[in-house]
N, C-alpha and C positions, 0 to 999 in steps of 0.2 A: 489517397484518401482512405482512411481506415473507418470502420464503424466500431466504436468503442462503447461498451456498457459500464457505467460506473455505478456501483452499488455504494450508497452514501454520497451521492452527488452533491448534497446540500451541506455537508460537513466541512470542516476546515481543509483537510487534505483533499477530499474529493471535489470540492469547489474549486480549488486552485488548479487541479489536473483538468477538470473540465474546462476551465478558462484557457488553459495553455493549449490543450488539444483543439479547441475551437480556432484559436489564433493561428494554428497551423493548417486549418481547413478540414480537420476530422469532423464526422458526424458522431453526435453523442446521444446515447439512450440513458437518460438520467434517472436513476431509480432511487427513491426513498419511500418510506412507510406511507406518506401521505400524497405523494405525487405532486408535491409542491414546488418542484424545481421550476425555475423560470423558463417559460416557454419562449424562446428566441431563436432566430435562425440557426439551424445546425443542431438543435436540441429537442429531443422528444422525451417529455416527462412520462414517467410510468410509475404507479403506486405499487409497491410490493416490498418484499423482504428477502434477503439473501437465504433465509432458511426455508424458503418456498422452493422446493426441489424442481417442481414442474416449471415454474417461472424461470429459474436459472438455466434449465436445459433448453427451454424455448429461446431465451435470449442468446445463449452460447451458439446456437445455430445461426443466428442473425448477425453475429459480431465477430470481428477479427480479433478483438481483445475484450476480456472480461476483467474489470478493475474492482478490487475489493478494498473499500476504504471505510471499514466499519470497525467498532469496538471489538476488542478480542473477548472481553467479558461483559456480563450483565449483572449488576448487583452482586459482584464479587464472584460469580460463577462463570466458568468458560462457556462462551457462546460460539465462537468462530471454530474452535478446534474440532467439535464433532462434525462439522459441515466439510472438513477438508476433503474426505473421500469422494463425497458426491459432487463437490466442486470440480476436483480433478477429472472425475469421470465425465461430468458434462462438457468441460472444454475439450477433452480428448475426443469425445463422440462428435462434438459440434465443430471441430477444427479451429477452435479459438485458442488464444493464449491467455494465461492467468497472470495478472499483475497484482501483487499484494502490498498495500501500504503497511509496512512493518513497524516495529518498535526499536528503540535503541537499547533496551534492557538486555538483549541477548548478545550485544557487541562485547568483545573483549576489552578491557581496560588497556591492555598492552599485548603485544604478540605473545601468545602462549600463556597469557594471564587469565585471571578470573573474569567472569562476565560483570558487566556494569550493574546488573540487578543483584549481584551478590556482594557488592561492595558495602562496607558498613554505613556509608553516608547516603545509600540509595533510600529515597523516601518511602516509608511503609505505606502511605496512602495510595501509591500508584502501583505497588507490587502485584496486586491481582491482575491489572491490566497488562502490566509488563511481563508477568509470568505467563499469562494466557497466550500473548503473541510470541513468546519464546517457544512455547509448546507447538504453535501453528508452524513455525519454522522447522522444528524437529520433524513434525509430521509430513511437511512438504519433502523434506530431505529423505525421509524414510521410505517414501513411496516407491514402488517399482513400476508405477504406471508411466505410460508414453507422454503424459500430459506435458506441455511446455508451460513453465512457469518462471516468474521471477519475484523476488521479494526485496524491496528497497527500504532498508533501515535509515531514518533520519539521524541527525546529530542529537546529542542529549538535549538541547534546548530547541524545541520545536513545537508549535502550537499557537492557538489564536492569542494567547497571553504574551507571546513574543512574535508578532507577525513579521517584522523586518521588511526589507524592500527587495525588488526584483533587480538583481544585478548581472545575471548571466554568467558569473563567474564563481566557481566552486571547485571542490576536489572530490574525487571518487575514491573509495577504498573498498576493502573486502569484509573481513570479520572483525577488524579492530576499530575501535572508536577513534574518529578523527578529531583533533583539537588544533587550535591555532598556536601561535608562539606564546600567547598568554594563558594558555590552558583551557581556553574557552571553546566548547564544542556547540555550534549553533549553526542552523540553517533556516532561512525564511521560507514561508509557505510557497511562495512564487518560484524561488529557485529550486526548491524540492520537486516542484512540478515540472520544471524544465528537465531535470535529470530523469524523472520518471517517464515523461514523453519522449525524451531522447531514446530511451530504451525501446519504447514502442516503434519508434520511426526506424531506428537502427540497432536491432537486438545484439547485445554483446554479453549478456548474462543469462544463459539458458540453464534452467533448473538450478538456479543459483541465487545467493544473497549478496547484495553489495550495499554500500553506504554512501552518503553524501554529506559533506559539510564544508565550511569555509576553510 
């Protein structure tokens, strides 16, 4: 049993990760700005924000894993990127692991090819968020810290507007976008969470990004 702090526990990805971790018997410290996470067995709701460095450091000392499931940008401006150094410092000092719910925009469309965010068809409306998360990944990779982290990019189609179902069957990849035989790149929230918690239970991607899709 692990103690897992989830920042953004009431969001789409954070909610699914919380549910999957509970299913496996882990204890969850569920953090959001209002502390409105459901108080149920195995869940301790906490009101707070990931930009509160004191809170992050405190929770990192109490947790085996700190999960970041928050937006990369706010009002079009980078939000998560400036927090990367303090997050890495907090988990390193607290002896925790950092798990980041990443974006698909930084994935290559083909091996050695351009990133998805740089493709002509990539929607302008989501570029600020995708770009911010791509910068977060770059910052994690550039760090010389001893912090243990992983960053899981979903498929291109992932979110509350395409929830899908829990199947338990999916593929894992590295830096290249995964698509099925019809060219569709998709993962449900529940199956994304399975892959994420699998990494918590049996670490296989240390200081690395990987991706999941059908």
